[in-house]
C-alpha positions as CSV (number, residue, x, y, z in Angstrom):
1,M,107.1,86.9,105.2
2,F,106.3,89.6,102.7
3,V,104.9,93.0,103.9
4,A,103.5,95.3,101.2
5,V,103.5,99.1,101.7
6,D,101.1,101.6,100.3
7,T,102.1,104.9,98.8
8,N,101.0,106.8,101.9
9,V,103.2,104.7,104.1
10,V,106.3,105.3,102.0
11,L,105.6,109.0,102.1
12,L,105.1,108.9,105.9
13,L,108.4,107.1,106.2
14,A,110.1,109.8,104.2
15,A,108.4,112.5,106.3
16,E,109.8,110.7,109.4
17,D,106.3,110.1,110.9
18,A,106.9,108.7,114.4
19,D,104.2,106.0,114.3
20,T,105.3,104.8,110.9
21,I,109.0,104.6,111.9
22,D,107.9,102.8,115.1
23,A,105.8,100.3,113.2
24,W,108.7,99.8,110.7
25,D,111.1,99.1,113.6
26,I,108.7,96.8,115.4
27,I,108.1,94.6,112.3
28,R,111.8,94.4,111.5
29,R,112.6,93.4,115.1
30,R,109.8,90.9,115.6
31,I,109.7,89.4,112.1
32,Q,113.4,89.2,111.2
33,T,112.6,87.5,107.9
34,A,110.1,90.2,106.9
35,Q,110.7,91.6,103.4
36,F,109.1,94.9,102.6
37,L,107.7,95.0,99.0
38,V,106.5,97.9,97.0
39,P,103.7,96.9,94.6
40,P,104.1,98.2,91.1
41,T,101.2,100.7,91.4
42,V,102.8,102.2,94.6
43,F,106.1,102.7,92.7
44,L,104.3,104.4,89.8
45,E,102.4,106.7,92.2
46,L,105.6,107.7,93.9
47,V,107.3,108.5,90.6
48,F,104.3,110.5,89.5
49,K,104.2,112.4,92.8
50,S,107.9,113.1,92.6
51,R,107.4,114.9,89.3
52,Q,104.0,116.6,89.7
53,G,101.9,118.3,92.3
54,E,102.8,120.4,95.3
55,D,106.4,121.1,96.1
56,N,106.4,119.5,99.6
57,I,104.8,116.3,98.2
58,Q,107.3,116.3,95.3
59,Q,110.2,116.6,97.8
60,T,108.8,113.9,100.1
61,A,108.3,111.5,97.2
62,R,111.8,112.1,95.9
63,K,113.2,111.5,99.4
64,A,111.2,108.3,99.6
65,L,112.5,107.1,96.2
66,L,116.1,107.9,97.2
67,G,115.7,105.9,100.5
68,F,114.1,102.9,99.0
69,T,116.8,100.3,99.2
70,T,119.3,102.0,101.4
71,R,117.3,103.4,104.3
72,W,114.2,101.3,104.4
73,H,115.2,98.2,102.6
74,L,112.2,98.3,100.3
75,R,112.1,96.0,97.3
76,P,110.2,97.4,94.3
77,S,108.2,94.5,92.8
78,V,107.4,93.6,89.2
79,L,104.6,91.4,88.1
80,N,104.8,89.1,85.1
81,D,102.0,89.2,82.6
82,L,99.9,86.5,84.2
83,H,100.2,88.1,87.7
84,Q,99.3,91.5,86.2
85,Q,96.1,90.0,84.7
86,I,95.2,88.3,88.0
87,A,95.8,91.5,89.9
88,Q,93.7,93.5,87.5
89,R,90.9,90.9,87.7
90,A,91.0,91.0,91.5
91,A,91.0,94.9,91.5
92,D,88.0,95.0,89.1
93,R,86.1,92.5,91.3
94,L,86.8,94.5,94.5
95,R,85.2,97.5,92.8
96,E,82.4,95.6,91.1
97,R,81.3,94.0,94.4
98,G,81.3,97.3,96.2
99,L,84.2,96.5,98.5
100,L,86.0,99.7,97.3
101,P,84.4,102.7,95.6
102,W,84.5,102.5,91.8
103,E,86.8,105.6,91.6
104,E,89.4,104.0,93.9
105,R,91.1,102.1,91.1
106,H,94.6,102.5,92.5
107,D,93.6,101.4,96.0
108,A,92.1,98.3,94.5
109,L,95.2,97.6,92.4
110,V,97.5,98.1,95.4
111,L,95.5,95.6,97.4
112,A,95.3,93.1,94.6
113,E,99.0,93.4,93.8
114,A,99.8,92.8,97.4
115,G,97.7,89.7,97.3
116,V,99.3,88.4,94.1
117,L,102.8,89.1,95.6
118,D,101.7,86.8,98.5
119,C,102.0,89.5,101.1
120,A,100.7,88.6,104.6
121,L,100.3,92.3,105.5
122,L,99.6,95.5,103.7
123,L,100.6,98.6,105.6
124,T,98.3,101.4,104.6
125,D,97.0,104.7,106.0
126,D,94.3,104.9,103.4
127,S,90.7,105.2,104.8
128,H,89.1,103.2,101.9
129,L,91.4,100.3,102.6
130,R,91.2,100.6,106.4
131,D,87.4,100.4,106.2
132,L,87.3,97.5,103.8
133,D,85.2,94.5,104.8
134,F,88.0,92.0,105.4
135,L,85.9,88.9,105.4
136,R,84.3,89.7,102.1
137,M,87.7,90.6,100.6
138,S,89.1,87.3,101.9
139,I,86.3,85.3,100.3
140,L,86.8,87.1,97.0
141,F,90.5,86.6,97.0
142,R,90.1,82.9,98.0
143,E,87.8,82.5,94.9
144,L,90.6,84.0,92.8
145,D,93.4,82.0,94.5
146,V,95.0,85.2,95.8
147,T,96.5,85.8,99.2
148,A,94.3,88.1,101.4
149,P,96.7,90.4,103.2
150,V,95.9,91.7,106.6
151,L,95.4,95.5,106.4
152,A,96.9,97.6,109.2
153,T,98.0,101.2,109.7
154,P,101.4,102.0,111.0
155,A,99.7,103.5,114.1
156,E,97.8,100.3,114.8
157,V,101.0,98.3,114.5
158,A,102.9,100.7,116.8
159,R,100.1,100.7,119.4
160,R,99.4,96.9,119.4
161,F,103.0,95.6,119.4
162,Y,105.0,98.3,121.0
163,D,107.6,96.6,123.3
C-alpha cells in the first residue's frame, strides 16, 4: 500500500509534532507493507522552503530533507512524462470544476500526483484538501482512470486508530 505525504506533514514530522509521529507509527505498525511516497511537487516545495523564507521554516525543511530516507523511510517519487501529463490534467480539472480554488495549484498537483502514484491514502494537514468533496473528486479521478486517495490528517489517524 502506498501512502503519499503532503509538504505540511513532512514539516510536521521534522518539527516532531506528536499527532504526526503517532499517526506515522500507527500506519507503520498496522500496515507493515505501507510505503510512504513523496510526490514530486512536495519534494520541490521542501527544497524551495529549505532555501527561502523564514529561518525556522528553512531549518525545519532542511531537517525534513535530511531525514527523508533514514528517519522516516520516505521515498521521493518521480513521474514519467505520461504520468506527469495525467497528473497535470487531473490537477487542472480539480480546479476547473471548483473542487479546489484556482490559486491552489500546488494542492491540486499534490493530490493528482498521489492518485497517479496509486496511493490509497494522502496524509495532509492542508485545509483546502481536508475540505474537498471526496465523492466529486472520486468521480473525476475515476473518469481519468486515476486512483482517488483517501484524505486524512495525522491527527485524524492518531485519534481513530490509536491502540
